[in-house]
N, CA, C and O of each residue as an XYZ file, in Angstrom:
636
protein
N       2.242   -176.278    -96.304
C       3.636   -175.894    -96.728
C       3.629   -175.361    -98.034
O       2.738   -175.640    -98.836
N       4.564   -174.617    -98.291
C       4.836   -173.845    -99.525
C       4.874   -174.869   -100.663
O       5.491   -175.921   -100.498
N       4.229   -174.599   -101.830
C       4.174   -175.615   -102.944
C       5.632   -175.787   -103.514
O       5.908   -176.859   -104.054
N       6.548   -174.829   -103.430
C       7.929   -175.016   -103.927
C       8.563   -176.085   -102.943
O       9.140   -177.067   -103.411
N       8.463   -175.903   -101.694
C       8.993   -176.793   -100.670
C       8.330   -178.202   -100.889
O       9.004   -179.225   -100.772
N       7.061   -178.231   -101.192
C       6.582   -179.518   -101.453
C       7.140   -180.235   -102.857
O       7.235   -181.460   -102.932
N       7.433   -179.512   -103.757
C       8.153   -179.984   -104.926
C       9.571   -180.446   -104.744
O      10.087   -181.258   -105.512
N      10.159   -179.947   -103.773
C      11.616   -180.241   -103.462
C      11.758   -180.815   -102.059
O      12.539   -180.277   -101.274
N      11.081   -181.824   -101.723
C      11.305   -182.483   -100.377
C      12.732   -182.962   -100.164
O      13.305   -182.922    -99.075
N      13.297   -183.453   -101.379
C      14.679   -184.014   -101.184
C      15.646   -182.948   -100.879
O      16.691   -183.228   -100.293
N      15.364   -181.719   -101.244
C      16.312   -180.685   -101.002
C      16.600   -180.478    -99.407
O      17.661   -180.054    -98.950
N      15.468   -180.852    -98.657
C      15.567   -180.665    -97.268
C      16.463   -181.685    -96.560
O      16.724   -181.595    -95.361
N      16.930   -182.673    -97.367
C      17.915   -183.588    -96.765
C      19.333   -183.109    -96.748
O      20.193   -183.630    -96.039
N      19.576   -181.977    -97.650
C      20.891   -181.455    -97.667
C      20.992   -180.277    -96.657
O      20.099   -179.437    -96.551
N      22.117   -180.266    -95.934
C      22.340   -179.199    -94.890
C      22.679   -177.885    -95.606
O      23.518   -177.895    -96.507
N      22.097   -176.824    -95.261
C      22.335   -175.434    -95.859
C      23.784   -175.062    -95.951
O      24.164   -174.446    -96.947
N      24.723   -175.416    -94.892
C      26.109   -175.028    -95.149
C      26.751   -175.837    -96.354
O      27.583   -175.313    -97.094
N      26.322   -177.126    -96.503
C      26.877   -177.875    -97.600
C      26.322   -177.343    -98.976
O      27.018   -177.317    -99.992
N      25.112   -176.955    -98.930
C      24.600   -176.219   -100.103
C      25.328   -175.007   -100.451
O      25.638   -174.808   -101.626
N      25.647   -174.131    -99.477
C      26.467   -172.972    -99.679
C      27.817   -173.359   -100.198
O      28.337   -172.708   -101.104
N      28.393   -174.383    -99.665
C      29.772   -174.706   -100.103
C      29.708   -175.342   -101.581
O      30.605   -175.093   -102.387
N      28.737   -176.081   -101.876
C      28.570   -176.601   -103.229
C      28.399   -175.405   -104.172
O      29.058   -175.368   -105.211
N      27.625   -174.522   -103.886
C      27.336   -173.355   -104.713
C      28.729   -172.444   -104.975
O      29.108   -171.977   -106.049
N      29.285   -172.353   -103.832
C      30.574   -171.539   -103.837
C      31.674   -172.298   -104.762
O      32.346   -171.700   -105.603
N      31.766   -173.593   -104.519
C      32.776   -174.388   -105.415
C      32.310   -174.285   -106.812
O      33.145   -174.144   -107.705
N      30.985   -174.347   -107.092
C      30.519   -174.410   -108.454
C      30.861   -173.044   -109.070
O      31.289   -173.003   -110.223
N      30.674   -171.829   -108.286
C      30.791   -170.594   -108.712
C      32.324   -170.362   -109.066
O      32.644   -169.719   -110.066
N      33.203   -170.885   -108.245
C      34.664   -170.728   -108.443
C      35.006   -171.463   -109.710
O      35.714   -170.907   -110.550
N      34.557   -172.653   -109.894
C      34.930   -173.477   -111.040
C      34.398   -172.807   -112.307
O      35.152   -172.693   -113.274
N      33.119   -172.350   -112.353
C      32.565   -171.577   -113.516
C      33.339   -170.284   -113.855
O      33.562   -169.919   -115.010
N      33.715   -169.646   -112.776
C      34.365   -168.358   -112.915
C      35.760   -168.566   -113.539
O      36.266   -167.728   -114.286
N      36.367   -169.750   -113.188
C      37.722   -169.964   -113.819
C      37.686   -170.422   -115.212
O      38.640   -170.244   -115.969
N      36.479   -171.074   -115.602
C      36.337   -171.586   -116.978
C      35.717   -170.496   -117.856
O      35.835   -170.561   -119.080
N      35.102   -169.564   -117.299
C      34.222   -168.589   -118.095
C      35.167   -167.703   -118.957
O      36.195   -167.186   -118.519
N      34.731   -167.589   -120.165
C      35.452   -166.446   -121.021
C      35.366   -165.020   -120.319
O      34.451   -164.739   -119.544
N      36.307   -164.219   -120.625
C      36.284   -162.909   -120.126
C      35.101   -162.069   -120.525
O      34.834   -161.040   -119.905
N      34.349   -162.506   -121.600
C      33.190   -161.736   -122.024
C      32.139   -161.736   -120.988
O      31.333   -160.809   -120.910
N      32.124   -162.819   -120.138
C      31.135   -162.823   -118.964
C      31.476   -161.904   -117.944
O      30.653   -161.716   -117.048
N      32.569   -161.295   -117.934
C      32.880   -160.368   -116.884
C      32.289   -158.974   -117.034
O      32.395   -158.086   -116.188
N      31.607   -158.867   -118.285
C      31.022   -157.502   -118.597
C      29.536   -157.696   -118.363
O      29.053   -158.771   -118.721
N      28.720   -156.743   -117.778
C      29.290   -155.547   -117.160
C      30.028   -155.759   -115.961
O      29.902   -156.806   -115.326
N      30.845   -154.773   -115.578
C      31.671   -154.975   -114.342
C      30.738   -154.953   -113.178
O      29.919   -154.047   -113.023
N      30.863   -155.917   -112.396
C      30.088   -156.126   -111.130
C      30.852   -155.510   -109.884
O      32.082   -155.490   -109.874
N      30.155   -155.046   -108.914
C      30.808   -154.425   -107.786
C      31.969   -155.305   -107.214
O      31.727   -156.483   -106.952
N      33.107   -154.835   -107.026
C      34.279   -155.415   -106.481
C      34.827   -154.556   -105.454
O      35.053   -153.356   -105.613
N      35.048   -155.259   -104.324
C      35.644   -154.637   -103.153
C      36.266   -155.646   -102.096
O      35.540   -156.230   -101.291
N      37.523   -155.812   -102.129
C      38.075   -156.921   -101.373
C      37.771   -156.621    -99.751
O      37.399   -157.483    -98.954
N      38.000   -155.277    -99.453
C      37.839   -154.975    -97.980
C      36.288   -155.096    -97.659
O      35.941   -155.606    -96.594
N      35.381   -154.642    -98.547
C      33.998   -154.679    -98.406
C      33.437   -156.090    -98.337
O      32.606   -156.405    -97.484
N      33.926   -156.969    -99.289
C      33.572   -158.258    -99.269
C      34.051   -159.053    -98.029
O      33.356   -159.949    -97.551
N      35.281   -158.696    -97.508
C      35.758   -159.276    -96.254
C      34.947   -158.780    -95.097
O      34.672   -159.566    -94.190
N      34.556   -157.574    -95.061
C      33.699   -157.098    -94.079
C      32.231   -157.729    -93.987
O      31.713   -158.052    -92.918
N      31.676   -157.852    -95.141
C      30.368   -158.398    -95.299
C      30.428   -159.843    -94.832
O      29.573   -160.281    -94.061
N      31.438   -160.594    -95.295
C      31.578   -162.071    -94.971
C      31.703   -162.124    -93.505
O      30.993   -162.881    -92.844
N      32.644   -161.291    -92.934
C      32.896   -161.440    -91.424
C      31.637   -161.211    -90.703
O      31.290   -162.025    -89.847
N      30.909   -160.162    -90.973
C      29.653   -159.852    -90.418
C      28.725   -161.087    -90.342
O      28.174   -161.446    -89.301
N      28.595   -161.733    -91.592
C      27.800   -162.881    -91.746
C      28.203   -164.045    -90.877
O      27.418   -164.763    -90.257
N      29.602   -164.158    -90.905
C      30.169   -165.311    -90.050
C      29.776   -165.130    -88.622
O      29.367   -166.081    -87.956
N      29.900   -163.867    -88.118
C      29.703   -163.588    -86.720
C      28.266   -163.749    -86.348
O      27.963   -164.290    -85.284
N      27.302   -163.267    -87.246
C      25.871   -163.460    -86.990
C      25.679   -165.069    -86.946
O      25.081   -165.605    -86.014
N      26.176   -165.720    -87.914
C      25.883   -167.165    -87.904
C      26.404   -167.866    -86.708
O      25.781   -168.792    -86.189
N      27.593   -167.412    -86.244
C      28.191   -168.176    -85.145
C      27.441   -167.815    -83.859
O      27.242   -168.659    -82.985
N      27.047   -166.600    -83.763
C      26.272   -166.168    -82.524
C      24.959   -166.997    -82.540
O      24.632   -167.510    -81.470
N      24.218   -167.177    -83.554
C      23.032   -167.965    -83.640
C      23.264   -169.468    -83.379
O      22.400   -170.148    -82.824
N      24.369   -169.943    -83.761
C      24.832   -171.293    -83.594
C      25.032   -171.534    -82.091
O      24.586   -172.514    -81.495
N      25.756   -170.533    -81.533
C      26.113   -170.616    -80.022
C      24.867   -170.672    -79.284
O      24.737   -171.491    -78.374
N      23.855   -169.791    -79.630
C      22.464   -169.845    -78.857
C      21.832   -171.275    -78.900
O      21.264   -171.771    -77.927
N      21.966   -171.850    -80.019
C      21.393   -173.225    -80.207
C      22.175   -174.173    -79.265
O      21.598   -174.972    -78.528
N      23.506   -174.044    -79.328
C      24.329   -175.030    -78.587
C      24.127   -174.916    -77.044
O      24.083   -175.943    -76.366
N      23.993   -173.577    -76.433
C      23.815   -173.526    -75.022
C      22.494   -173.959    -74.670
O      22.339   -174.328    -73.506
N      21.435   -173.990    -75.510
C      20.146   -174.418    -75.212
C      19.868   -175.834    -75.588
O      18.763   -176.349    -75.419
N      21.052   -176.546    -76.181
C      21.011   -177.844    -76.517
C      19.835   -178.151    -77.535
O      19.096   -179.128    -77.413
N      19.734   -177.158    -78.615
C      18.743   -177.346    -79.670
C      19.452   -177.954    -80.869
O      20.568   -177.548    -81.190
N      18.809   -178.951    -81.561
C      19.484   -179.470    -82.750
C      19.402   -178.445    -83.886
O      18.375   -177.806    -84.115
N      20.539   -178.321    -84.584
C      20.737   -177.342    -85.599
C      20.201   -177.764    -86.884
O      19.794   -176.903    -87.664
N      20.154   -179.137    -87.220
C      19.569   -179.736    -88.402
C      18.193   -179.095    -88.563
O      17.468   -178.993    -87.572
N      17.786   -178.650    -89.784
C      16.436   -178.052    -90.065
C      15.347   -179.135    -90.051
O      14.175   -178.810    -89.857
N      15.711   -180.444    -90.256
C      14.618   -181.368    -90.202
C      14.427   -182.108    -88.801
O      13.471   -182.840    -88.547
N      15.506   -181.803    -87.903
C      15.255   -182.333    -86.553
C      14.147   -181.621    -85.803
O      13.780   -180.494    -86.135
N      13.612   -182.294    -84.778
C      12.572   -181.711    -83.947
C      13.164   -180.692    -83.052
O      14.293   -180.799    -82.574
N      12.340   -179.672    -82.839
C      12.784   -178.426    -82.272
C      12.247   -178.479    -80.774
O      11.057   -178.703    -80.554
N      13.100   -178.280    -79.826
C      12.717   -178.352    -78.413
C      12.554   -176.967    -77.743
O      12.129   -176.871    -76.592
N      12.906   -175.888    -78.498
C      12.742   -174.472    -77.872
C      12.701   -173.538    -78.978
O      13.242   -173.766    -80.060
N      12.012   -172.415    -78.681
C      11.955   -171.277    -79.612
C      12.845   -170.137    -79.037
O      12.640   -169.677    -77.914
N      13.781   -169.726    -79.805
C      14.724   -168.610    -79.350
C      14.105   -167.395    -80.050
O      13.866   -167.412    -81.258
N      13.844   -166.304    -79.235
C      13.261   -165.066    -79.713
C      14.054   -163.817    -79.265
O      13.652   -162.681    -79.519
N      15.262   -164.083    -78.549
C      16.024   -162.995    -78.124
C      17.310   -162.969    -78.913
O      17.464   -163.720    -79.876
N      18.251   -162.103    -78.515
C      19.573   -161.799    -79.035
C      19.352   -161.645    -80.504
O      18.414   -160.932    -80.861
N      20.151   -162.265    -81.454
C      20.111   -161.933    -82.787
C      18.710   -162.423    -83.500
O      18.351   -162.061    -84.620
N      18.044   -163.249    -82.698
C      16.683   -163.633    -83.162
C      15.618   -162.580    -83.039
O      14.500   -162.778    -83.514
N      15.942   -161.427    -82.394
C      15.065   -160.329    -82.165
C      15.154   -159.445    -83.658
O      14.228   -158.694    -83.965
N      16.230   -159.598    -84.449
C      16.436   -158.847    -85.596
C      16.006   -159.692    -86.816
O      15.508   -159.140    -87.797
N      16.188   -160.972    -86.766
C      15.844   -161.871    -87.937
C      15.483   -163.241    -87.359
O      16.015   -163.689    -86.343
N      14.530   -163.888    -88.082
C      14.119   -165.188    -87.686
C      15.038   -166.315    -88.087
O      14.942   -167.464    -87.656
N      15.962   -165.875    -88.973
C      16.921   -166.894    -89.490
C      18.342   -166.338    -89.587
O      18.907   -166.192    -90.672
N      18.874   -166.046    -88.460
C      20.274   -165.478    -88.408
C      21.319   -166.431    -89.039
O      22.224   -165.943    -89.716
N      21.233   -167.798    -88.844
C      22.137   -168.668    -89.398
C      22.114   -168.587    -90.936
O      23.170   -168.507    -91.563
N      20.959   -168.607    -91.522
C      20.851   -168.477    -92.941
C      21.310   -167.189    -93.504
O      21.951   -167.080    -94.549
N      20.904   -166.150    -92.672
C      21.341   -164.838    -93.154
C      22.850   -164.729    -93.049
O      23.434   -164.095    -93.928
N      23.493   -165.247    -92.128
C      24.953   -165.259    -91.980
C      25.606   -165.900    -93.180
O      26.512   -165.324    -93.782
N      25.146   -167.107    -93.540
C      25.680   -167.857    -94.582
C      25.497   -166.954    -96.020
O      26.401   -166.830    -96.846
N      24.274   -166.411    -96.133
C      24.059   -165.639    -97.366
C      24.940   -164.426    -97.371
O      25.411   -164.058    -98.447
N      25.197   -163.794    -96.309
C      26.069   -162.752    -96.212
C      27.552   -163.186    -96.554
O      28.326   -162.492    -97.213
N      27.825   -164.345    -96.052
C      29.305   -164.794    -96.352
C      29.412   -165.066    -97.876
O      30.477   -164.792    -98.431
N      28.388   -165.584    -98.587
C      28.409   -165.742   -100.001
C      28.403   -164.472   -100.734
O      29.045   -164.358   -101.778
N      27.670   -163.455   -100.213
C      27.659   -162.059   -100.698
C      29.008   -161.508   -100.597
O      29.487   -160.877   -101.540
N      29.643   -161.706    -99.526
C      30.996   -161.167    -99.247
C      32.001   -161.780   -100.320
O      32.827   -161.071   -100.894
N      31.879   -163.101   -100.543
C      32.623   -163.704   -101.612
C      32.432   -163.037   -102.979
O      33.374   -162.743   -103.715
N      31.176   -162.826   -103.254
C      30.848   -162.084   -104.566
C      31.393   -160.700   -104.612
O      31.938   -160.282   -105.633
N      31.269   -160.002   -103.581
C      31.780   -158.593   -103.603
C      33.345   -158.619   -103.606
O      33.942   -157.796   -104.300
N      33.985   -159.475   -102.906
C      35.392   -159.554   -102.941
C      35.984   -159.975   -104.287
O      37.076   -159.548   -104.663
N      35.256   -160.805   -104.989
C      35.705   -161.358   -106.406
C      35.220   -160.523   -107.616
O      35.867   -160.365   -108.651
N      34.012   -160.017   -107.352
C      33.304   -159.345   -108.435
C      32.851   -160.326   -109.543
O      32.374   -159.931   -110.607
N      33.026   -161.615   -109.232
C      32.613   -162.532   -110.269
C      31.107   -162.749   -110.402
O      30.435   -162.873   -109.379
N      30.548   -162.801   -111.602
C      29.144   -163.038   -111.880
C      28.690   -164.353   -111.180
O      27.639   -164.377   -110.540
N      29.441   -165.379   -111.297
C      28.988   -166.662   -110.769
C      28.915   -166.613   -109.302
O      28.105   -167.357   -108.749
N      29.668   -165.823   -108.590
C      29.664   -165.783   -107.118
C      28.384   -164.996   -106.790
O      27.689   -165.394   -105.855
N      28.044   -163.972   -107.450
C      26.771   -163.329   -107.248
C      25.516   -164.200   -107.466
O      24.542   -164.168   -106.713
N      25.622   -164.970   -108.547
C      24.511   -166.031   -108.815
C      24.438   -167.040   -107.674
O      23.349   -167.430   -107.253
N      25.613   -167.467   -107.170
C      25.621   -168.416   -106.090
C      24.990   -167.906   -104.877
O      24.297   -168.654   -104.186
N      25.184   -166.669   -104.569
C      24.683   -165.961   -103.392
C      23.084   -165.869   -103.637
O      22.310   -166.120   -102.713
N      22.679   -165.546   -104.767
C      21.325   -165.482   -105.095
C      20.598   -166.909   -105.029
O      19.510   -167.069   -104.474
N      21.297   -167.890   -105.636
C      20.611   -169.196   -105.569
C      20.481   -169.666   -104.193
O      19.414   -170.191   -103.876
N      21.558   -169.535   -103.199
C      21.349   -169.865   -101.937
C      20.170   -169.205   -101.225
O      19.374   -169.828   -100.523
N      20.125   -167.869   -101.469
C      19.075   -167.156   -100.823
C      17.622   -167.732   -101.307
O      16.700   -167.914   -100.513
N      17.541   -167.975   -102.591
C      16.226   -168.523   -103.107
C      15.898   -169.759   -102.558
O      14.764   -169.930   -102.110
N      16.879   -170.799   -102.525
C      16.647   -172.034   -101.943
C      16.212   -172.011   -100.517
O      15.248   -172.661   -100.112
N      16.937   -171.258    -99.781
C      16.538   -171.065    -98.323
C      15.101   -170.428    -98.242
O      14.188   -170.937    -97.592
N      15.004   -169.393    -98.886
C      13.708   -168.563    -98.833
C      12.456   -169.378    -99.179
O      11.398   -169.269    -98.559
N      12.660   -170.218   -100.237
C      11.532   -170.869   -100.812
C      11.360   -172.312   -100.299
O      10.240   -172.822   -100.279
N      12.415   -172.950    -99.900
C      12.373   -174.403    -99.447
C      12.449   -174.482    -97.871
O      11.539   -174.917    -97.166
N      13.645   -174.004    -97.424
C      13.827   -174.278    -95.928
C      13.150   -173.483    -95.146
O      12.645   -174.022    -94.161
N      12.955   -172.139    -95.319
C      12.266   -171.265    -94.401
C      10.722   -171.663    -94.280
O      10.249   -171.733    -93.146
N       9.955   -171.912    -95.331
C       8.657   -172.255    -95.234
C       8.488   -173.566    -94.459
O       7.594   -173.676    -93.619
N       9.317   -174.531    -94.728
C       9.378   -175.928    -93.981
C       9.498   -175.681    -92.557
O       8.748   -176.239    -91.755
N      10.513   -174.778    -92.164
C      10.858   -174.660    -90.753
C       9.758   -173.865    -90.028
O       9.448   -174.170    -88.876
N       9.190   -172.894    -90.652
C       8.070   -172.055    -90.207
C       6.807   -172.834    -89.908
O       6.148   -172.654    -88.884
N       6.486   -173.760    -90.906
C       5.345   -174.643    -90.619
C       5.668   -175.508    -89.378
O       4.852   -175.669    -88.470
N       6.782   -176.002    -89.387
C       7.288   -176.912    -88.192
C       7.213   -176.129    -86.789
O       6.743   -176.634    -85.770
N       7.693   -174.937    -86.865
C       7.698   -174.101    -85.621
C       6.201   -173.712    -85.289
O       5.844   -173.699    -84.111
N       5.348   -173.405    -86.272
C       3.947   -173.073    -85.976
C       3.298   -174.230    -85.424
O       2.466   -174.002    -84.545
N       3.508   -175.456    -85.763
C       2.786   -176.622    -85.184
C       3.361   -176.916    -83.773
O       2.636   -177.372    -82.889
N       4.777   -176.626    -83.563
C       5.305   -176.998    -82.228
C       5.039   -175.868    -81.275
O       4.894   -176.141    -80.083
N       4.963   -174.639    -81.685
C       4.863   -173.487    -80.695
C       3.878   -172.412    -81.216
O       4.179   -171.218    -81.178
N       2.726   -172.844    -81.691
C       1.774   -172.020    -82.322
C       1.563   -170.721    -81.632
O       1.815   -169.676    -82.233
N       1.125   -170.714    -80.427
C       0.735   -169.615    -79.682
C       1.885   -168.576    -79.390
O       1.694   -167.370    -79.232
N       3.084   -169.202    -79.342
C       4.424   -168.432    -79.111
C       4.931   -167.948    -80.381
O       5.334   -166.790    -80.490
N       4.934   -168.855    -81.448
C       5.608   -168.583    -82.673
C       4.830   -167.515    -83.508
O       5.500   -166.678    -84.112
N       3.552   -167.483    -83.584
C       2.752   -166.553    -84.431
C       3.002   -165.073    -84.103
O       3.234   -164.277    -85.012
N       2.957   -164.695    -82.812
C       3.356   -163.339    -82.603
C       4.839   -162.987    -82.906
O       5.160   -161.870    -83.313
N       5.678   -163.933    -82.700
C       7.137   -163.688    -83.027
C       7.221   -163.654    -84.530
O       7.958   -162.791    -85.008
N       6.587   -164.451    -85.338
C       6.638   -164.416    -86.721
C       6.063   -163.052    -87.223
O       6.567   -162.559    -88.232
N       5.080   -162.436    -86.607
C       4.470   -161.194    -87.061
C       5.356   -160.070    -86.710
O       5.414   -159.066    -87.420
N       6.117   -160.228    -85.524
C       6.932   -159.095    -85.066
C       8.323   -158.940    -85.697
O       8.842   -157.843    -85.902
N       8.906   -160.166    -85.999
C      10.256   -160.261    -86.489
C      10.275   -160.635    -87.993
O       9.562   -161.585    -88.315
N      10.959   -160.045    -88.906
C      11.016   -160.341    -90.316
C      11.873   -161.626    -90.539
O      12.746   -161.964    -89.740
N      11.597   -162.261    -91.576
C      12.179   -163.631    -92.011
C      13.727   -163.269    -92.209
O      14.543   -163.994    -91.641
N      14.163   -162.234    -92.950
C      15.473   -161.888    -93.087
C      16.064   -160.724    -92.286
O      16.873   -160.895    -91.374
N      15.598   -159.498    -92.694
C      15.903   -158.363    -91.997
C      14.763   -157.318    -91.919
O      14.935   -156.260    -91.314
């Protein structure tokens, strides 16, 4: 397992959507309390662009969630995995649910232009990439070694 994941085993007890919501709430609170000096330099702002990115992220996450539901696979990252999905959105990314959530956070950042929202999106990405993904990949390699390794080599972690 990844040394960062080993150093943060308690982090695995938190569900990624709750991590994203906590980061989003923290970003909103900090943005409200921040002096206007932190608004410089101007970060990219586009309400329609942010809404589009967030919607695409939501649809990707929802599609991946649906694939888990129809195959009766537990969504919790620490639950045992009963099947390996390699088709549909999983042909494009090994982590469509995480990608979807990250895109939703990025959409919030683009829509608001707030520094703390961009930092929340970055923090979510780093937590998932360095803690959850290595943990889940080790788990999948143990459970589906001969099937998972070629899939891991063929499909990127994110995009």
